[in-house]
N, C-alpha and C positions, 0 to 999 in steps of 0.2 A: 574455126576448127571443121574441119569433114566429119562427115557421119561416121567413117572408117577409123580415123583418129578417135573420134569420143567413143566407139565400141571399145576400142583396144584400151583407151584410158580407164573406162569403167570395168573391165574386166578383170586388169589389173587391180584395179580397188580392190574387186569381189575376191579374188585370190588374196590378196593382203590380208582381208580382215577372216576371211576363213582360218589363213596359215595362223595368224595372232589369236584369233579365237581359240583357236588350238590349242597352242602353245600355252595360252594363258589360263585353260580350262574352263573357258567360256563355251566352248563347244567340243560334244564327243570326235572321236575320229570319224563316226560313221555318218555324224552331221556336217563334217568337214569334205567327206567323201561325195556326199549327195549334192553340195553347192558347186564344190568341181565339176560333180557331172554334169550338173545342170548348164554349168558356163560350158561345159566342152561341146553339149548338145546345141547350146545356140550361137558356139561358133562356127559348125559345120553347116550350120544355115547361114549366118552371114561372111561367108569368105575364109573360114581358116585362118583367121585372126592369130592362133597360136601354133606355134611349133609343136616341141614334145613337151609334153604333161604327163607328171610323175607321181604317185604317192610313195614315198620311201620311208622305211621303217628300219630302225636297228633290233636284229638280233643276235641269239646265239650262234653262231658259228658250228657246225657238226665236229670241226678239225679242231675247235678251243677258239677261246675270243670271242671278239661280236665281228658283224657284218652287217652290212647295207643289201635291203631288198626292195625292189622296186617293180613297182605297176606300172604299165604304160597305160596311162588311160588315152592316149589317141586309139587306140582299136577298140573296134566297135564291139568285139565281144568282151572287152574288160568294160566298158562302158555300160551295159547290160546286165551285166553282172552284179557291177556298183550300184546301180539304182534301185536292184532288188534288198537290195540290205537295209537290215533294220535295228542290226544290234550289233556290237562289238565281237561276240564267237562269230558270227557270219564273215567279219572282215579279217578275223585272225585265219579263217579257211579259204577264202579268197586269194589270200597271201599265201599258203601253203599250198594252195595249187597253181599259182598263175604267177608268182613273183620269181624274176629272174637275180 
């Protein structure tokens, strides 16, 4: 296995661990975001092996019902904000500010 393939497989496993840990309640959203942020920072130094990476939340829609909002983690400004987050209220505020 080539080094780039190994790095990609390792990052996929880390992503799955973070996502499954959050889904199972073993990780908070902020812990999962930190793991994904570290992966993104690492991938930019190793050839950007990932394409689009997002954090996605379901929220109430202003028009009623629910909608999904996304943070594009590929953006440098977003990752800098994410790496400073230490609580769920801070993550809520970041979604309110930057989510699309």
